[in-house]
SENU-873236 format. One record per residue: residue in three letters; x, y, z of N, C-alpha, C in turn. Coordinates in Angstrom, 2 decimals, m for minus. Example, Ala and Ser with C-alpha at 12.3 -4.5 7.8 and 13.67 -1.06 7.14 Angstrom:
! residues 2
("Ala",(13.19,m5.69,7.80),(12.30,m4.50,7.80),(13.20,m3.30,7.80))
("Ser",(12.85,m2.25,7.08),(13.67,m1.06,7.14),(12.90,0.03,7.87))
//
This chain:
! residues 276
("Met",(17.79,78.67,m18.34),(16.74,77.87,m19.47),(15.49,77.36,m19.23))
("Arg",(15.51,77.00,m17.74),(14.27,76.51,m17.18),(13.14,77.80,m17.07))
("Thr",(13.51,79.07,m16.36),(12.87,80.21,m16.44),(12.14,80.50,m17.99))
("Leu",(13.00,80.66,m18.56),(12.77,80.67,m20.67),(11.30,80.13,m20.78))
("Ile",(11.50,78.59,m20.53),(10.72,77.56,m21.09),(9.51,77.49,m20.02))
("Leu",(9.30,78.23,m19.01),(8.30,78.14,m18.07),(7.46,79.63,m18.80))
("Leu",(8.39,80.46,m19.24),(7.53,81.83,m19.55),(6.84,81.63,m21.24))
("Ile",(7.30,80.71,m21.56),(6.96,80.59,m22.78),(5.70,79.44,m23.00))
("Gly",(5.04,78.60,m21.67),(4.07,78.25,m21.45),(3.89,76.86,m20.58))
("Phe",(4.79,75.84,m20.63),(5.09,74.89,m19.86),(6.35,74.11,m19.87))
("Leu",(6.42,73.06,m19.15),(7.50,72.35,m18.91),(7.42,70.73,m19.03))
("Leu",(7.36,70.24,m20.17),(6.96,68.42,m19.96),(8.31,67.61,m20.26))
("Thr",(8.05,66.55,m19.53),(8.98,65.16,m20.11),(8.47,65.14,m21.34))
("Pro",(9.91,64.37,m22.16),(9.87,64.27,m23.46),(8.65,63.53,m24.05))
("Ser",(8.25,62.09,m22.92),(7.35,61.36,m23.19),(6.01,61.57,m22.92))
("Leu",(5.59,62.73,m21.83),(4.46,63.36,m21.82),(4.19,64.78,m23.32))
("Phe",(5.30,65.15,m23.16),(5.29,66.23,m24.32),(4.72,65.58,m25.93))
("Ala",(5.38,64.41,m26.01),(4.94,63.62,m27.01),(3.43,63.31,m27.48))
("Glu",(2.93,62.82,m26.16),(1.51,62.92,m26.11),(0.29,63.96,m26.78))
("Thr",(0.95,65.06,m26.52),(0.22,66.28,m26.42),(0.57,66.86,m28.05))
("Leu",(1.30,66.04,m28.97),(1.56,66.63,m30.19),(0.99,65.80,m31.34))
("Pro",(0.51,66.39,m32.70),(0.14,65.89,m33.78),(1.06,64.55,m33.82))
("Arg",(0.46,63.54,m35.03),(1.85,62.45,m35.19),(2.73,63.37,m36.23))
("His",(3.97,62.64,m36.05),(4.66,63.00,m37.13),(4.57,62.59,m38.46))
("Ala",(4.32,63.31,m39.36),(4.20,62.87,m41.12),(4.59,63.62,m41.88))
("Pro",(5.81,63.87,m42.56),(6.45,65.11,m43.18),(5.84,64.38,m44.61))
("Val",(4.87,65.03,m44.92),(4.45,64.39,m46.41),(3.67,65.55,m46.79))
("Pro",(3.18,65.87,m48.03),(2.32,67.07,m48.56),(0.92,66.87,m47.63))
("Gly",(0.51,67.75,m47.04),(m0.57,67.93,m46.49),(m0.55,67.25,m44.71))
("Gly",(0.42,66.83,m44.39),(1.29,66.54,m43.19),(1.64,67.78,m42.31))
("Val",(2.29,67.12,m41.27),(2.79,67.79,m40.32),(4.14,67.25,m39.93))
("Ala",(5.30,68.44,m40.06),(6.72,68.06,m39.66),(7.07,68.60,m38.34))
("Leu",(7.61,67.71,m37.50),(7.81,67.76,m36.31),(9.29,68.07,m36.30))
("Val",(9.63,69.25,m36.08),(10.99,69.73,m36.26),(11.78,70.09,m34.80))
("Glu",(12.88,69.22,m34.60),(13.37,69.82,m33.10),(14.46,70.32,m33.21))
("Phe",(15.08,71.18,m32.74),(15.98,71.85,m32.30),(16.24,72.05,m30.83))
("Arg",(17.60,72.49,m30.42),(17.94,72.81,m29.13),(18.40,73.92,m29.08))
("Ala",(18.22,75.14,m27.92),(18.42,76.36,m27.74),(19.75,76.88,m28.39))
("Ala",(20.06,78.04,m28.91),(20.73,78.37,m29.67),(21.88,79.57,m28.37))
("Ala",(20.50,79.82,m27.78),(20.83,81.37,m27.16),(19.35,81.33,m26.15))
("Asp",(19.76,82.25,m24.75),(18.83,82.33,m23.78),(17.79,83.25,m24.09))
("Val",(16.85,83.04,m25.29),(16.18,84.01,m25.82),(15.25,82.78,m26.47))
("Glu",(13.80,83.19,m26.27),(12.89,82.13,m27.31),(13.08,82.49,m28.39))
("Pro",(13.21,81.38,m29.29),(13.26,81.36,m30.54),(12.25,81.24,m31.33))
("Leu",(12.33,82.12,m32.56),(11.35,82.59,m33.59),(11.18,81.84,m35.11))
("Ala",(10.25,80.80,m35.39),(10.84,79.90,m36.58),(9.90,80.45,m37.61))
("Arg",(10.18,80.05,m38.75),(9.80,80.37,m40.11),(9.48,79.35,m41.05))
("Tyr",(8.49,78.90,m41.87),(8.50,78.11,m43.01),(7.87,78.83,m44.29))
("Gln",(8.29,78.79,m45.17),(8.10,79.55,m46.41),(7.36,81.16,m45.88))
("Asp",(8.60,81.85,m45.29),(8.45,83.15,m44.53),(6.70,83.28,m43.59))
("Arg",(6.50,82.06,m43.13),(5.41,82.16,m42.44),(5.94,82.02,m41.02))
("Pro",(5.33,82.49,m39.75),(5.63,81.97,m38.85),(4.71,80.72,m38.29))
("Val",(5.59,80.15,m37.54),(5.48,78.56,m37.16),(5.07,78.26,m35.32))
("Leu",(4.24,77.69,m34.97),(4.32,76.97,m33.62),(5.36,76.54,m33.13))
("Val",(6.46,77.20,m32.37),(7.28,76.40,m31.55),(6.82,76.25,m30.06))
("Leu",(7.13,74.97,m29.78),(6.92,74.62,m28.17),(7.97,74.40,m27.56))
("Ala",(8.00,74.69,m26.61),(9.09,74.10,m25.59),(9.07,72.81,m24.70))
("His",(10.18,72.17,m24.26),(10.02,71.03,m23.62),(11.52,70.86,m22.91))
("Glu",(11.64,69.96,m22.24),(13.15,69.60,m21.14),(14.01,69.55,m22.13))
("Gly",(13.84,68.62,m23.32),(14.96,68.85,m24.30),(15.47,69.47,m25.34))
("Gly",(14.48,70.37,m25.22),(14.47,71.87,m26.23),(13.46,72.39,m26.83))
("Tyr",(13.20,72.36,m27.68),(12.34,72.62,m28.69),(11.66,71.91,m29.87))
("Thr",(10.43,71.99,m30.24),(9.92,71.12,m31.30),(8.88,72.40,m32.02))
("Ala",(9.49,72.55,m33.32),(8.44,73.19,m34.14),(7.45,72.40,m34.96))
("Val",(6.27,73.16,m35.01),(5.09,72.41,m35.50),(4.74,72.67,m36.90))
("Val",(5.11,72.07,m37.96),(4.98,72.82,m39.10),(4.02,72.16,m40.27))
("Gly",(3.15,72.86,m40.51),(1.82,72.54,m41.35),(2.33,72.65,m43.07))
("Leu",(2.47,71.25,m43.31),(2.70,71.45,m44.68),(1.94,71.17,m46.08))
("Pro",(1.82,72.47,m46.91),(1.36,72.62,m47.85),(0.46,71.06,m48.64))
("Leu",(m0.48,70.76,m49.29),(m0.90,69.87,m49.52),(0.30,69.63,m51.42))
("Asp",(0.53,70.73,m51.51),(1.44,70.99,m52.71),(2.86,70.91,m52.55))
("Ala",(3.08,70.39,m51.04),(4.66,70.82,m51.16),(5.60,69.60,m51.94))
("Ala",(6.58,70.48,m52.60),(7.30,69.57,m52.85),(8.31,68.16,m52.30))
("Ile",(8.40,67.18,m52.65),(9.57,66.00,m52.38),(10.75,66.41,m52.13))
("Gly",(11.53,66.20,m50.84),(13.17,66.91,m50.59),(13.32,67.30,m49.59))
("Thr",(13.96,68.33,m49.37),(14.59,68.75,m48.55),(13.54,70.30,m48.47))
("His",(13.31,70.63,m47.10),(12.78,71.98,m47.19),(13.53,72.82,m45.96))
("Asp",(13.72,74.11,m45.33),(13.75,74.85,m44.47),(13.32,75.57,m43.68))
("Leu",(13.46,75.28,m42.24),(13.10,75.78,m41.26),(13.85,76.83,m40.81))
("Glu",(13.32,78.15,m40.93),(14.18,79.08,m40.49),(14.23,79.82,m38.87))
("Val",(14.86,79.46,m37.87),(15.16,80.04,m36.86),(15.64,81.07,m36.46))
("Ala",(15.25,82.06,m35.89),(15.81,83.60,m35.13),(16.10,83.45,m33.83))
("Trp",(17.05,83.68,m33.16),(17.21,83.74,m31.92),(17.50,85.05,m31.36))
("Gly",(17.11,86.13,m31.70),(17.03,87.65,m31.41),(18.29,88.05,m31.85))
("Gly",(18.11,89.42,m32.08),(19.11,90.33,m32.53),(20.10,89.34,m34.26))
("Asn",(20.95,89.16,m34.59),(21.20,88.54,m35.49),(21.77,86.97,m35.51))
("Gly",(21.30,86.55,m34.52),(21.35,85.00,m34.00),(20.29,84.46,m35.00))
("Arg",(20.93,83.57,m36.14),(19.72,83.32,m37.07),(20.48,81.52,m37.25))
("Ser",(19.38,80.49,m37.41),(19.91,79.32,m38.32),(19.13,78.80,m38.97))
("Thr",(19.48,77.74,m40.13),(18.51,77.05,m41.32),(18.78,75.59,m40.55))
("Ile",(17.60,75.04,m40.36),(16.96,73.65,m39.60),(16.31,72.69,m41.02))
("Pro",(17.28,72.07,m42.02),(16.85,71.51,m42.83),(15.79,70.10,m42.45))
("Phe",(14.80,69.80,m43.33),(14.19,68.37,m42.67),(13.65,68.31,m44.28))
("Glu",(13.34,67.05,m44.37),(12.86,66.24,m45.21),(11.59,65.76,m45.57))
("Val",(10.99,65.99,m46.87),(9.54,65.80,m47.12),(9.15,64.45,m48.04))
("Thr",(8.40,63.62,m47.65),(8.53,62.32,m48.42),(7.43,62.48,m49.10))
("Ser",(6.94,61.43,m50.35),(5.88,61.76,m50.98),(4.42,60.86,m50.42))
("Lys",(3.65,60.80,m50.74),(2.39,60.35,m50.10),(1.18,60.34,m51.44))
("Glu",(0.98,59.14,m51.45),(m0.07,59.55,m52.91),(m1.62,59.36,m52.23))
("Tyr",(m2.20,60.28,m52.72),(m3.58,60.52,m52.05),(m4.85,59.93,m53.49))
("Ala",(m5.98,59.15,m52.69),(m6.56,58.57,m53.45),(m7.66,59.39,m54.41))
("Thr",(m8.12,59.09,m55.74),(m9.04,60.01,m56.61),(m10.66,59.61,m55.94))
("Gln",(m11.53,60.55,m55.61),(m13.05,60.42,m55.19),(m14.05,61.03,m56.23))
("His",(m14.74,59.98,m56.55),(m16.04,60.50,m57.44),(m17.16,60.99,m56.57))
("Leu",(m17.56,62.14,m56.96),(m18.87,62.65,m56.58),(m20.05,63.35,m57.37))
("Thr",(m21.07,62.59,m57.19),(m22.48,63.27,m57.93),(m22.86,64.21,m56.91))
("Ile",(m23.06,65.57,m57.67),(m23.72,66.75,m56.84),(m25.26,66.85,m58.11))
("Lys",(m26.23,66.56,m57.23),(m27.61,66.79,m58.36),(m27.92,68.18,m58.69))
("Asp",(m27.38,69.49,m57.86),(m27.63,70.48,m58.52),(m26.21,71.36,m59.24))
("Gln",(m26.17,70.87,m60.40),(m25.74,71.39,m61.41),(m25.37,72.71,m61.37))
("Ser",(m25.71,73.56,m60.92),(m25.24,74.91,m60.45),(m24.49,74.92,m59.42))
("Lys",(m24.09,74.06,m58.79),(m23.02,74.21,m57.65),(m21.66,73.90,m58.27))
("Val",(m21.82,73.11,m59.30),(m20.76,72.81,m60.19),(m20.39,73.29,m61.24))
("Asp",(m21.00,73.98,m62.17),(m20.71,75.15,m63.05),(m21.23,76.28,m62.41))
("Leu",(m20.85,76.97,m61.99),(m21.24,78.39,m61.46),(m21.52,79.37,m62.41))
("Ser",(m22.93,79.98,m62.17),(m22.93,81.44,m62.94),(m21.88,82.42,m62.48))
("Gln",(m21.96,83.32,m63.39),(m21.03,84.90,m62.97),(m21.26,85.00,m61.52))
("Ala",(m22.47,85.39,m61.32),(m22.90,86.00,m59.76),(m22.70,85.47,m58.75))
("Asp",(m22.60,83.74,m59.21),(m21.93,82.61,m57.88),(m20.69,82.98,m57.94))
("Leu",(m19.79,82.92,m58.88),(m18.30,82.86,m59.21),(m17.80,83.89,m58.26))
("Glu",(m18.41,85.45,m58.59),(m18.14,86.50,m57.79),(m18.36,86.68,m56.44))
("Arg",(m19.63,85.73,m56.28),(m19.33,85.71,m54.32),(m18.45,84.82,m54.12))
("His",(m18.24,83.57,m54.48),(m17.25,82.72,m54.10),(m15.90,83.43,m53.84))
("Trp",(m15.34,84.13,m55.12),(m14.18,84.99,m54.95),(m14.01,85.94,m53.86))
("Arg",(m15.02,86.96,m53.83),(m15.27,87.44,m52.52),(m15.33,86.45,m50.97))
("Glu",(m15.72,85.41,m51.03),(m15.62,84.65,m49.88),(m14.23,84.20,m49.93))
("Gln",(m13.49,83.98,m50.75),(m11.90,83.39,m50.55),(m11.28,84.64,m49.95))
("Ala",(m11.75,85.82,m50.34),(m10.83,87.15,m49.95),(m10.98,86.95,m48.59))
("Val",(m12.08,86.82,m47.98),(m12.47,86.72,m46.54),(m11.87,85.46,m45.55))
("Val",(m11.48,84.65,m46.41),(m10.81,83.30,m45.62),(m9.29,83.68,m45.50))
("Arg",(m8.86,83.99,m47.11),(m7.29,84.59,m46.68),(m7.07,85.51,m45.47))
("Asp",(m8.08,86.51,m45.24),(m7.76,87.19,m43.91),(m8.13,86.26,m42.52))
("Val",(m8.88,85.64,m42.92),(m8.96,84.90,m41.73),(m8.37,83.67,m40.96))
("Leu",(m7.37,83.28,m42.37),(m6.07,82.39,m42.17),(m5.29,83.33,m41.30))
("Lys",(m5.14,84.53,m41.68),(m4.19,84.97,m41.60),(m3.63,85.38,m40.09))
("Thr",(m4.67,84.96,m39.46),(m4.86,85.17,m38.08),(m3.68,84.36,m36.93))
("Arg",(m3.39,85.00,m36.01),(m2.35,84.36,m35.48),(m2.14,84.96,m33.88))
("Ser",(m2.84,84.36,m32.65),(m3.14,84.89,m31.83),(m2.03,84.59,m30.43))
("Glu",(m1.81,84.80,m29.43),(m0.95,84.69,m28.85),(m1.00,83.11,m27.67))
("Pro",(m1.89,83.16,m27.22),(m1.93,81.74,m26.48),(m1.58,80.45,m27.25))
("Leu",(m0.70,79.76,m26.59),(m0.48,78.35,m26.80),(m1.55,77.67,m26.73))
("Pro",(m1.74,76.86,m28.08),(m2.55,75.90,m28.43),(m2.40,74.34,m27.75))
("Ala",(m3.62,73.58,m27.36),(m3.69,72.61,m26.73),(m3.66,71.53,m28.59))
("Leu",(m3.00,70.45,m28.76),(m2.88,69.90,m30.05),(m3.14,68.46,m30.08))
("Asp",(m3.99,67.83,m28.69),(m4.04,67.08,m28.57),(m5.95,66.84,m28.84))
("Phe",(m6.41,66.59,m30.32),(m7.70,67.43,m30.27),(m9.13,66.06,m29.90))
("Leu",(m9.88,66.63,m29.79),(m11.06,65.74,m29.42),(m11.89,65.88,m30.93))
("Gln",(m12.11,64.54,m31.44),(m13.28,64.25,m32.73),(m14.36,65.15,m32.36))
("Pro",(m14.59,66.49,m33.31),(m15.74,66.86,m33.18),(m16.76,66.43,m33.45))
("Val",(m17.22,65.33,m33.97),(m18.27,64.55,m33.90),(m17.77,63.05,m33.64))
("Pro",(m18.42,62.32,m32.93),(m18.29,61.19,m32.35),(m18.21,60.21,m33.65))
("Gly",(m17.91,58.97,m33.66),(m18.24,57.71,m34.37),(m16.99,57.83,m35.56))
("Pro",(m17.18,56.63,m36.30),(m15.85,56.20,m37.18),(m15.94,57.24,m38.19))
("Tyr",(m14.82,57.25,m38.88),(m14.74,57.97,m40.03),(m13.80,57.17,m41.06))
("Ala",(m13.83,57.54,m42.54),(m13.10,57.25,m43.35),(m12.37,58.84,m43.74))
("Asn",(m10.81,58.78,m44.13),(m10.42,59.99,m43.94),(m10.66,60.62,m45.36))
("Thr",(m10.74,61.60,m46.05),(m11.22,62.19,m47.18),(m10.19,63.19,m47.64))
("Tyr",(m9.13,63.44,m46.45),(m7.99,64.34,m46.76),(m7.41,64.32,m47.76))
("Gly",(m6.93,65.13,m48.56),(m5.91,64.88,m49.67),(m6.81,64.26,m51.24))
("Lys",(m7.98,63.74,m51.32),(m8.63,62.87,m52.22),(m8.43,64.14,m53.39))
("Arg",(m8.20,63.45,m54.71),(m8.51,64.54,m55.46),(m9.92,63.94,m56.26))
("Arg",(m10.83,65.43,m56.44),(m11.92,64.91,m56.68),(m12.58,65.27,m58.13))
("Ile",(m13.53,64.58,m58.53),(m13.96,64.23,m59.62),(m15.36,64.82,m59.60))
("Ile",(m15.88,65.69,m59.66),(m17.24,66.06,m59.48),(m17.79,66.08,m60.42))
("Asn",(m19.35,65.06,m60.90),(m19.92,65.25,m62.37),(m19.34,65.30,m63.30))
("Gly",(m17.77,64.30,m63.20),(m17.24,64.23,m64.16),(m16.09,65.27,m64.45))
("Gln",(m16.04,66.54,m63.46),(m15.04,67.60,m63.97),(m14.15,67.60,m62.48))
("Pro",(m12.77,67.50,m62.95),(m11.56,67.35,m61.99),(m12.06,68.63,m61.00))
("Arg",(m11.70,68.86,m59.95),(m11.35,69.85,m58.89),(m10.64,69.62,m57.93))
("Asn",(m10.12,70.69,m56.93),(m9.30,70.48,m56.27),(m9.37,69.44,m55.56))
("Pro",(m7.94,68.89,m54.86),(m8.08,68.18,m54.02),(m8.80,68.86,m52.64))
("His",(m9.25,67.65,m52.21),(m10.17,67.87,m50.51),(m8.83,68.16,m49.50))
("Arg",(m9.53,69.10,m48.84),(m8.33,69.97,m47.74),(m9.14,69.76,m46.54))
("Gly",(m9.56,68.78,m46.13),(m10.51,68.43,m45.06),(m11.01,66.99,m44.63))
("Met",(m11.72,66.76,m43.72),(m12.24,65.54,m43.16),(m13.56,65.76,m43.17))
("Asp",(m14.01,64.85,m44.15),(m15.33,64.33,m43.87),(m15.84,63.30,m43.15))
("Ile",(m16.64,63.63,m42.14),(m17.27,62.59,m40.94),(m18.39,62.61,m40.85))
("Pro",(m19.25,61.60,m41.65),(m20.81,61.37,m41.47),(m21.15,61.17,m39.90))
("Ala",(m22.54,62.17,m40.56),(m23.42,62.10,m39.08),(m24.45,62.41,m39.41))
("Ala",(m25.53,62.21,m38.47),(m27.10,62.59,m39.06),(m27.51,63.98,m38.42))
("Gln",(m28.04,64.39,m39.53),(m28.81,65.82,m39.20),(m28.98,66.32,m38.11))
("Gly",(m28.20,67.25,m37.64),(m28.93,68.31,m36.30),(m27.61,67.50,m34.94))
("Thr",(m26.55,66.30,m35.44),(m25.84,65.93,m34.54),(m25.07,67.02,m33.66))
("Pro",(m24.92,67.07,m32.30),(m23.84,68.48,m32.16),(m22.54,68.17,m32.57))
("Ile",(m21.87,69.56,m32.86),(m20.42,69.36,m33.13),(m19.67,70.13,m31.81))
("Arg",(m18.74,69.50,m31.61),(m18.00,69.85,m30.51),(m16.69,70.77,m30.80))
("Ala",(m16.33,71.74,m30.09),(m15.02,72.18,m30.09),(m13.76,71.01,m29.73))
("Pro",(m12.67,71.09,m30.32),(m11.66,70.04,m30.28),(m10.93,70.64,m28.95))
("Ala",(m10.53,71.74,m28.95),(m10.04,72.35,m27.94),(m10.33,73.85,m27.46))
("Asp",(m9.86,74.27,m26.54),(m10.28,75.34,m26.25),(m9.80,76.71,m27.25))
("Gly",(m10.65,77.47,m27.23),(m10.56,78.80,m28.54),(m11.20,79.71,m28.42))
("Val",(m11.40,80.11,m29.14),(m12.10,81.99,m29.66),(m12.87,81.71,m30.84))
("Val",(m14.21,81.70,m31.18),(m14.86,81.64,m31.91),(m14.42,82.85,m33.18))
("Leu",(m13.49,82.76,m34.29),(m13.01,83.81,m35.09),(m14.00,84.36,m36.12))
("His",(m14.66,83.21,m36.71),(m15.77,83.91,m37.89),(m16.68,82.71,m38.03))
("Thr",(m17.74,83.30,m38.64),(m19.38,82.13,m38.81),(m19.45,83.28,m40.15))
("Gly",(m20.31,82.31,m40.93),(m20.98,83.05,m42.15),(m21.70,81.61,m43.08))
("Asp",(m22.37,82.00,m44.12),(m22.96,81.72,m44.93),(m22.13,81.25,m46.22))
("Phe",(m21.32,80.42,m46.53),(m20.27,80.22,m47.58),(m21.08,79.28,m48.97))
("Phe",(m20.92,80.01,m50.43),(m21.38,79.22,m51.12),(m21.70,77.90,m51.38))
("Phe",(m19.82,77.57,m51.28),(m19.22,75.68,m51.33),(m19.48,75.45,m49.85))
("Ser",(m19.49,76.07,m48.88),(m18.92,75.63,m47.84),(m20.16,75.27,m46.64))
("Gly",(m21.32,76.56,m47.44),(m22.55,76.52,m46.44),(m22.30,77.42,m45.28))
("Asn",(m23.14,76.79,m44.24),(m23.02,77.54,m42.89),(m21.37,77.01,m42.13))
("Val",(m20.59,77.98,m41.97),(m19.20,77.69,m41.24),(m18.67,78.46,m39.94))
("Val",(m18.30,77.55,m38.85),(m17.60,78.40,m37.84),(m16.33,78.18,m38.33))
("Tyr",(m15.20,78.98,m37.89),(m14.06,79.29,m37.51),(m13.58,79.12,m36.39))
("Leu",(m12.41,78.42,m35.78),(m11.79,78.85,m34.24),(m10.56,78.85,m34.41))
("Asp",(m10.13,79.88,m33.32),(m8.79,80.32,m33.38),(m8.43,79.45,m32.05))
("His",(m7.50,78.45,m32.23),(m6.79,77.74,m30.60),(m5.50,78.43,m30.57))
("Gly",(m5.09,79.62,m31.37),(m3.66,80.06,m30.79),(m2.39,79.94,m31.83))
("Gln",(m1.67,80.80,m31.93),(m0.28,80.45,m32.61),(m0.75,79.63,m33.87))
("Gly",(m1.91,80.09,m34.47),(m1.87,79.94,m35.86),(m2.52,78.51,m35.89))
("Val",(m2.94,78.19,m35.12),(m3.35,76.90,m35.40),(m5.22,76.91,m35.35))
("Leu",(m5.73,77.06,m36.45),(m7.42,77.24,m36.86),(m7.90,75.82,m36.96))
("Thr",(m9.56,75.90,m36.54),(m10.04,74.68,m37.33),(m11.59,75.54,m38.30))
("Leu",(m11.86,74.58,m39.00),(m12.90,74.90,m39.78),(m13.94,73.98,m39.41))
("Tyr",(m15.35,74.30,m39.55),(m16.47,73.34,m39.34),(m17.42,73.59,m40.38))
("Ala",(m17.71,72.74,m41.70),(m18.17,73.54,m42.59),(m19.85,72.41,m42.64))
("His",(m20.69,72.97,m43.67),(m22.19,72.51,m43.88),(m22.98,72.41,m42.83))
("Leu",(m23.00,73.39,m41.51),(m23.82,73.35,m40.60),(m25.05,73.54,m40.85))
("Ala",(m26.00,72.59,m40.07),(m27.31,73.26,m40.08),(m27.81,74.83,m39.12))
("Arg",(m27.16,74.29,m37.99),(m27.19,75.58,m37.14),(m25.76,76.10,m36.70))
("Ile",(m25.70,77.54,m36.24),(m24.39,77.74,m35.63),(m24.69,78.54,m34.62))
("Asp",(m23.90,77.57,m33.43),(m24.50,78.05,m31.88),(m23.51,78.99,m31.49))
("Val",(m22.74,79.70,m32.06),(m21.69,80.60,m31.27),(m21.67,81.83,m32.35))
("Glu",(m21.05,82.81,m31.74),(m20.65,84.30,m32.19),(m19.38,84.67,m32.35))
("Pro",(m18.83,85.27,m32.98),(m17.54,85.72,m33.35),(m17.04,86.18,m32.19))
("Gly",(m15.72,86.14,m31.57),(m15.12,86.35,m30.42),(m15.64,85.81,m29.09))
("Gln",(m16.67,84.83,m29.01),(m16.91,84.09,m27.92),(m15.70,83.18,m27.86))
("Arg",(m15.82,82.81,m26.31),(m14.65,81.88,m26.41),(m15.42,80.54,m25.83))
("Val",(m14.86,79.50,m26.21),(m15.48,77.76,m25.98),(m14.36,77.21,m25.69))
("Val",(m14.68,76.21,m24.82),(m14.05,74.95,m24.27),(m14.12,73.96,m24.91))
("Arg",(m13.00,72.96,m24.72),(m12.90,71.76,m25.27),(m14.58,70.75,m24.74))
("Gly",(m14.91,70.47,m25.98),(m16.05,69.86,m25.95),(m17.40,70.47,m25.89))
("Glu",(m17.16,71.68,m25.87),(m18.48,72.71,m26.00),(m19.29,72.34,m27.39))
("Thr",(m20.52,72.56,m27.63),(m21.30,72.52,m28.60),(m21.04,73.70,m29.17))
("Ile",(m20.61,73.85,m30.71),(m20.64,75.02,m31.39),(m21.53,75.23,m32.26))
("Gly",(m22.47,73.93,m32.78),(m23.47,73.85,m33.89),(m23.88,72.68,m34.15))
("Thr",(m24.45,72.19,m35.32),(m25.19,71.10,m35.28),(m24.56,70.57,m37.08))
("Val",(m24.61,69.05,m37.40),(m24.43,68.95,m38.37),(m25.58,68.86,m39.83))
("Gly",(m25.36,69.58,m40.53),(m26.20,70.01,m41.70),(m25.70,69.36,m43.14))
("Ala",(m26.54,70.04,m44.07),(m26.45,69.85,m45.68),(m26.21,70.95,m46.71))
("Ser",(m25.53,71.99,m45.63),(m25.44,73.47,m46.17),(m24.50,73.42,m47.14))
("Gly",(m24.79,74.45,m48.25),(m23.47,74.31,m49.48),(m23.70,73.10,m50.05))
("Arg",(m22.45,73.37,m50.94),(m22.37,71.70,m51.91),(m22.30,70.90,m51.26))
("Val",(m22.88,69.78,m51.01),(m22.89,68.35,m50.44),(m23.59,67.41,m51.32))
("Thr",(m23.13,65.92,m50.89),(m23.96,65.20,m51.24),(m25.05,64.65,m50.53))
("Gly",(m24.98,65.44,m49.12),(m25.63,64.87,m47.66),(m24.91,65.50,m46.72))
("Pro",(m26.25,65.36,m45.58),(m25.05,65.75,m43.94),(m23.82,64.82,m43.68))
("His",(m23.37,65.75,m43.28),(m22.04,65.44,m42.58),(m21.11,66.54,m42.18))
("Leu",(m20.39,66.58,m41.42),(m19.16,67.58,m40.91),(m17.87,67.38,m41.90))
("His",(m17.61,68.72,m42.48),(m16.15,69.15,m42.84),(m15.70,70.02,m41.98))
("Trp",(m14.33,68.86,m41.60),(m13.56,69.59,m40.67),(m12.16,69.94,m41.34))
("Ser",(m11.48,70.95,m41.07),(m10.25,71.49,m41.76),(m9.50,72.00,m40.35))
("Val",(m7.68,71.82,m40.31),(m7.25,72.05,m39.61),(m6.40,72.47,m40.08))
("Tyr",(m5.82,74.13,m39.96),(m4.80,74.88,m40.29),(m3.48,74.89,m39.61))
("Leu",(m2.28,75.13,m40.09),(m0.93,75.15,m39.03),(m0.68,76.15,m40.16))
("Asn",(0.19,77.46,m39.45),(0.79,78.20,m40.32),(0.22,78.51,m41.85))
("Arg",(m1.06,78.54,m41.77),(m2.02,78.95,m42.92),(m2.26,77.71,m43.70))
("Asn",(m1.57,76.64,m43.24),(m1.48,75.43,m44.45),(m2.54,74.67,m44.02))
("Ala",(m3.86,74.02,m44.79),(m4.74,73.12,m43.87),(m3.79,71.29,m44.51))
("Val",(m3.86,71.01,m43.34),(m3.34,69.81,m43.19),(m4.11,68.87,m42.63))
("Asp",(m4.01,67.35,m42.70),(m4.56,66.10,m42.27),(m4.86,66.20,m40.73))
("Pro",(m6.41,66.54,m40.65),(m7.03,66.70,m39.53),(m6.69,65.18,m39.02))
("Glu",(m6.51,64.01,m39.36),(m6.29,62.74,m38.70),(m5.29,62.49,m37.55))
("Leu",(m4.15,63.51,m38.31),(m2.73,63.26,m37.12),(m2.93,64.03,m36.19))
("Phe",(m4.21,64.58,m35.86),(m4.71,65.36,m34.08),(m5.43,64.40,m33.25))
("Leu",(m5.56,63.10,m34.38),(m6.84,62.30,m33.48),(m6.24,61.10,m33.12))
("Pro",(m6.62,60.82,m32.01),(m6.28,58.90,m31.68),(m6.39,57.94,m32.72))
("Glu",(m5.25,57.17,m32.93),(m5.56,56.78,m34.21),(m6.31,55.39,m34.01))
("Thr",(m7.37,55.44,m33.11),(m7.95,54.12,m33.07),(m9.71,54.43,m33.35))
("Thr",(m9.43,56.22,m34.04),(m11.09,56.68,m34.04),(m11.15,56.26,m35.61))
("Ala",(m10.26,55.95,m36.64),(m10.65,55.51,m37.88),(m11.42,54.36,m38.31))
("Ala",(m12.39,54.47,m39.06),(m13.14,53.45,m39.69),(m11.83,52.25,m40.18))
("Pro",(m12.39,51.22,m39.64),(m11.45,50.03,m40.71),(m11.54,49.80,m42.35))
//
């Protein structure tokens, strides 16, 4: 078993291992840490909603790091684990409720709210690009104890139901961190630049691939300082804060994706960084 654990990345004591994980929050838009032990002397493969899930090994067994969609149903969910050949098991876990607040925003440019046919078609094309980006799953094991990409206090906006110029819109699937125009944005962990571009709603964006289906998005940038395929290290500048796309002012929109689901980025940060 020790040989297998070393092959898939590392061997940590339970206490040190826990410090490297996001906080356990089995709620819609949260992260479920599902623990299990080895059922065979082979590396386990886990899936949730028919998508591969990050599995990390430690002395006590394995932990699946499951990203839950914001519209996840309350109740029992299943993690499917395969042990090679025909060895399979189903591990149930519970998703509990969480109420997200409503946020009212005013956008001065009404054309960013009521889209023209041309802008709508552009948005659809961009959404197809995003879907392809989110399918990425590379081999490296990611570091999950993230550095906050822009320093300073924040008020977490993840999950808020948005009313824009009086019109209901989709819930917010990221964290907005206020910062001055031109503030450097730092990579929260080692990774590879997966995609950059200029999107209708998100403005100038950078996607980073941290490995095993863990991706991060940085939106509304003033400047992009990296290129697709470039390797970055924790703390390296990838761009600067701006107000591109649909915004009310300069800030960083930061999203974290696990198994293609945008989850609450705050779960990956020290609890002391949130604003009172």
